[in-house]
C-alpha positions in Angstrom: 18.9 -9.8 -28.9 15.9 -8.5 -26.8 15.6 -10.0 -23.3 12.5 -12.1 -22.4 9.6 -10.2 -20.9 8.6 -10.9 -17.2 5.0 -12.0 -16.7 3.1 -10.8 -13.7 0.0 -12.4 -12.2 -3.3 -10.6 -11.9 -5.6 -10.5 -8.8 -9.0 -8.9 -8.0 -10.2 -7.0 -5.0 -13.4 -5.3 -3.9 -13.0 -1.7 -2.5 -14.5 -1.0 0.9 -16.6 1.9 -0.4 -17.9 0.2 -3.6 -19.4 -2.9 -5.0 -17.8 -4.8 -7.8 -14.2 -5.9 -8.3 -11.1 -4.2 -9.7 -8.2 -6.0 -11.3 -4.6 -5.4 -10.1 -1.1 -6.7 -10.3 1.8 -6.7 -7.9 4.2 -3.7 -8.1 7.6 -4.3 -9.7 11.1 -3.6 -8.4 11.0 -0.3 -10.4 7.9 0.8 -8.6 9.2 -0.3 -5.2 12.3 1.7 -5.8 10.0 4.8 -6.5 8.3 4.3 -3.2 11.5 3.8 -1.2 13.0 7.0 -2.7 9.8 8.9 -1.7 10.0 7.4 1.8 13.6 8.5 2.2 12.9 12.2 1.5 10.6 12.2 4.7 8.1 14.4 2.9 4.5 13.3 3.1 3.6 14.8 -0.3 6.3 12.7 -2.0 5.0 9.5 -0.3 1.5 10.3 -1.4 2.5 11.0 -5.0 4.5 7.8 -5.2 1.6 5.7 -3.7 -0.8 7.3 -6.1 1.3 6.6 -9.2 2.0 3.0 -8.2 -1.7 2.3 -7.4 -2.9 3.8 -10.8 -0.3 1.7 -12.7 -0.9 -1.5 -10.9 -4.7 -1.3 -11.4 -4.2 -0.9 -15.1 -5.6 2.7 -15.0 -8.9 1.6 -13.7 -8.4 3.5 -10.3 -8.0 7.3 -10.3 -6.7 8.0 -6.8 -7.8 11.6 -6.6 -11.4 10.4 -6.9 -11.3 7.9 -4.1 -11.6 8.4 -0.3 -8.4 7.9 1.7 -9.5 4.6 3.2 -9.9 3.1 -0.2 -6.4 4.1 -1.1 -5.1 2.6 2.1 -6.9 -0.7 1.4 -5.7 -0.9 -2.2 -2.1 -0.2 -1.2 -2.2 -2.9 1.5 -3.4 -5.4 -1.1 -0.7 -4.5 -3.5 1.9 -4.8 -0.8 0.6 -8.2 0.3 0.8 -9.6 -3.2 4.1 -7.9 -4.0 6.2 -8.3 -0.9 4.5 -11.0 1.0 1.4 -11.5 3.1 3.5 -11.3 6.3 5.3 -8.0 6.8 7.6 -6.7 9.4 7.3 -3.4 11.1 9.1 -1.5 13.9 6.8 -0.2 16.6 7.4 2.0 19.7 6.6 0.4 23.0 3.9 2.5 24.7 5.1 1.9 28.3 8.4 3.8 27.9 8.0 5.6 24.6 11.6 4.9 23.6 12.1 1.2 22.9 11.3 -0.1 19.4 10.5 -3.7 18.8 10.1 -5.6 15.5 6.7 -7.3 14.8 5.1 -9.4 12.1 1.7 -8.6 10.7 -0.4 -10.8 8.5 -1.6 -8.3 6.0 -4.5 -10.4 4.9 -6.0 -9.9 8.4 -5.8 -6.1 8.2 -9.2 -4.5 7.4 -10.8 -1.1 7.0 -12.7 -0.5 10.2 -15.2 2.1 11.2 -16.3 3.4 14.6 -19.7 2.3 15.9 -22.6 4.7 15.1 -20.5 6.6 12.7 -22.4 9.0 10.4 -21.6 11.7 7.9 -24.9 13.4 8.6 -24.2 16.0 11.3 -27.3 17.6 12.7 -26.5 21.2 13.9 -30.0 22.3 15.0 -32.8 19.7 15.5 -35.6 22.3 15.7 -34.6 23.8 12.4 -33.6 20.5 10.9 -30.3 22.1 9.9 -27.3 19.9 9.3 -24.4 19.0 7.1 -23.7 16.0 4.9 -19.9 15.4 4.7 -18.0 13.5 2.1 -14.9 11.5 3.0 -11.5 13.2 2.5 -9.8 12.5 -0.9 -6.1 11.7 -1.2 -5.3 15.4 -2.1 -6.6 16.4 1.4 -4.3 13.9 3.2 -1.7 16.7 3.7 -4.1 17.4 6.7 -4.2 14.5 9.0 -7.7 13.2 9.6 -6.7 13.0 13.3 -7.4 16.5 14.2 -5.7 16.6 17.6 -2.3 17.9 16.4 -3.3 20.0 13.4 -3.3 23.8 13.0 -6.7 25.3 13.5 -6.9 26.8 10.0 -6.0 23.4 8.5 -8.8 21.8 10.4 -11.4 24.2 9.0 -9.8 23.9 5.5 -10.4 20.2 5.8 -14.0 20.7 6.9 -14.7 23.1 4.0 -13.3 20.7 1.4 -15.4 17.8 2.6 -18.9 19.5 2.7 -21.2 17.7 0.2 -24.2 19.9 1.1 -25.8 21.8 3.9 -29.5 21.3 4.4 -32.3 23.0 6.3 -35.6 21.1 6.1 -36.1 20.4 2.4 -33.7 23.1 1.3 -30.3 21.9 0.0 -27.2 24.0 -0.3 -24.5 22.1 -2.3 -21.0 22.7 -1.0 -19.7 23.2 -4.6 -22.1 26.2 -4.9 -20.9 28.0 -1.8 -17.9 30.2 -1.7 -15.0 29.9 0.7 -16.2 33.1 2.4 -19.8 31.7 2.8 -18.5 28.4 4.3 -16.2 30.3 6.6 -19.0 32.4 7.9 -21.3 29.4 8.3 -18.9 27.2 10.3 -17.6 30.1 12.4 -21.1 30.5 13.7 -21.7 27.0 14.8 -21.6 26.0 18.5 -18.7 24.2 20.2 -20.9 21.1 20.6 -21.4 21.2 16.8 -17.7 21.3 16.2 -17.2 18.3 18.5 -19.8 16.4 16.5 -18.0 17.2 13.3 -14.6 16.1 14.8 -16.3 12.8 15.6 -17.0 12.3 12.0 -13.3 12.7 11.0 -12.0 10.7 14.0 -14.4 7.9 13.4 -14.3 7.6 9.7 -13.3 4.2 8.0 -9.6 3.7 8.3 -7.1 0.9 7.8 -6.6 -0.4 11.4 -4.9 -3.3 13.1 -4.0 -4.0 16.7 -1.0 -6.0 17.9 0.4 -7.1 21.2 4.0 -6.1 21.9 6.3 -6.9 24.8 9.0 -4.4 25.7 12.2 -6.5 26.0 13.5 -4.2 28.7 10.6 -3.8 31.0 8.7 -7.0 30.1 5.5 -5.0 29.9 2.9 -6.1 27.4 1.0 -3.4 25.5 -1.5 -3.1 22.7 -0.4 -1.1 19.8 -2.7 0.1 17.0 -1.3 0.4 13.4 -3.4 2.8 11.3 -3.4 4.5 8.0 -0.7 4.9 5.3 1.8 6.2 7.7 2.0 3.0 9.6 1.8 0.5 6.7 4.0 2.4 4.1 
């Protein structure tokens, strides 16, 4: 005799980057097991693949992860976790004052949002006189192997990320689509920009929308209170 089927509820959410709603369901024990196994390997690519598979399944195929910016993926995953595991989640965080003591905190996932830095723009002006600049796209999930925090990333990986996110380069009314330029052409172009230009480009990546939440922690050993910022998939997985 066949066992009864388990019914799961459905919910809706609005993606940070788009209007309209998408339908989703909580992930099951089977899907949670997949994510736990991916986390245990310690490999970022395993984690990304597991999250991608779970998101696409739990949104009934309406979401194709490779087509969305990373901050949309972060937001979707958080909504799935809130409805699947509980709206209040526990995390271990490192106390900033001694960098060795971990404390457990509770976070209301319904209060965690995608945030963006003030004056953030994807239009980077390189030469005001020539009206020369670059319009960037936000990194997709397949680019997540390169952290969008560029402080501790290899130099070539930084430039590979920059090349992959170019929507188009413009000079006045002339438009040069990124997809129409070869890797060699992009390399030559970006290796000729000024150091100030590169700083402005880094600001785009550092200030892009990101899942972010601040919590106050108290070190039980030193009694020092500090503010810790949780950000991105690496902290909420």
